[in-house]
N, C-alpha and C positions, 0 to 999 in steps of 0.2 A: 504494499499499499504506500509506504514512504517513497519507494522508487517511482511509483506512478506519479506522485505529487512532485517529485524532483524533476521528472521529465516534463510535466506540464509547466512547471515554473521556468524551466529552461526554454521551452517553446514560447511562452509568454514573453520572456525577456528578448528573445530573438525577434519576435513580432514587434515588440515595442521599439527596438532599435531600427527595424526596417521602416516603420511608419512615423515615428516621432522624432528621431534624431535629425533628419534633414531640416525640420522646422526649427528645432531648438538650436542648431548649430550656428545659423546665421553668419556664415563666412568663416567659422572656426573649424579646424580639423577635429576629428574625434579625439586625437591625442590632447590637443589644447583644451577641449571640453572636459576631459577627465583629469588632466594634470592640474589640480587645483592650487598646488603650491608653486607651479611654474619651474620645476627643476628638470623638466624634459623626460621624466620617468613616470610610470604609473605604479603606484604602490597598491598593495592588496586593499588597503583602507580606501584609497581613491576609487578603485574599481568597485568596491562594495557600495560606496556612496553613490556612484553613478547608476549602478544597478538598482539601488533602492529608489532613487528619483524616477527612473524609468518605470519601475513597478508601481509607484504611487500614481503615476500618470494613468495607468491602466485600471487601478483599483479605485474606481470613481466614487464608491460609497465609503471607502476607508475601512472596510471590514477585514482587511488582510487577505482577501481572496479576489483574484481577477477572474470573473466569469466570462464565458463566451459573449454574453450580451454586453458586458462592460468593454471588452476588447473591440467588439463591433462598433460601439458608440464612440470609443476613443479614435478608432480609424476614421469614422465619419467626421468627427470634429477636426481631426488633423487635415482631412481633405478639404473641409470648408474653410479652415484657416489658410491653407495654401491658396485656395481659389480667391479668397478675399485679399491676400497679400498681392497676388498677381494683378487683380483688378485695380488695387491702389497704385501699384507701380505703373501700370498702363495709364492711369488717370494723371499721375504726376508727369509722366513723359508727354502726354498729350497737352497738358497745361504748359509745360516747358516749351513745347514746339509753338504754341500760340503766342507765348510771351516773346519768343525770339523772332517771330514773324507775325505781328499783330494784324497786318493787312491780308494775311493768307497768301502772300506772294512767294 
């Protein structure tokens, strides 16, 4: 039974990395995100802290268990955030283009 939970937790962590890290990284490499003391290395404590943060993102109700439903919801939220960021970026680019050429020429 414990092995089954361990495998599920590993799967959840991998899914969290796949779907949430690109949004959270915002220009930083995975190493930079995990290397909280900036020494260029990842300690076991730094790795555990990053894993705990990823798990917390999936465990939406905070009960210590990430269910399939919570993971699905987390994925959907990440997808919506990515779409919103893309739309905002496109809006800023469009506004920048109008400001640089107000006559539309």
